[in-house]
C-alpha positions, 0 to 999 in steps of 0.5 A: 500500500502506498501512503501519502502525507504532507506538511512543513514539519518545523519542528517535528513534534509528537503530533507529527510522530503520531501521523507518521506512525499511522502512515507506516501502519498502512504501508510505505510512505511518501512525505510531501515536504513543503518547499521554501516558497510554499511553507510560509503560505501554509502557516496560520501565523506568520513565523520563521520556517527553516529551510527545506534542506534543514527540515528534510534532514530532520524529517529523514532522521525522524522517519528512519527509526519509525520506518524501521519499526514497521519494516517500511520504506519512505521517500521525501519529496518537495511539495510545491502545491497544497494538493501536491503529490497525493493527486498522483495515481499510485497512492491509496491512502492520505494521512491527515490531521483534523485541520487538513481533512478538507484538503483530502476532499479537494485532492479526491476531487482532483483525482476523480477529474484525472480518472484516478480512484479516490484515496482513503483519507485517514484522519489522525487525532491531535496530540494534546500538550500537558495544558490540554491544548494541541501540540503544534509547531507554532506553539513550540516556536513561540516557546509555550511547549516543547516537542512532547507537549510539556509546558515550558516554564518562563 
């Protein structure tokens, strides 16, 4: 089974790790990593995003150990459009977070227009931080929590 997922992953946190684990449960994984041009456009909050190459290196290190646990393969490809790689015919699953579920609907519309079977969209729930709010890269960069959701004391 071929699984697609995408994101900026800056920095990688436990919520992302849950997405990766679910994806590897389903099959071999291709991760679309947002390009330097696309990454800022996908943010709800204006903040610095590290370069594609830096993010790719960190992402590969994260994926290697998870892929090994599931005896799966992975690939990281540059994502230059929000609908990205998942419109390609080889994929069977799309793993998303709750806020990107609508993107899965749009991807399936494009796939139907191109004569491809729709993807099974697998929604992975958020991981909550110790304060009960979701773990997010924005909160980590702001210094509110760490990558595991522990509240950072001022």
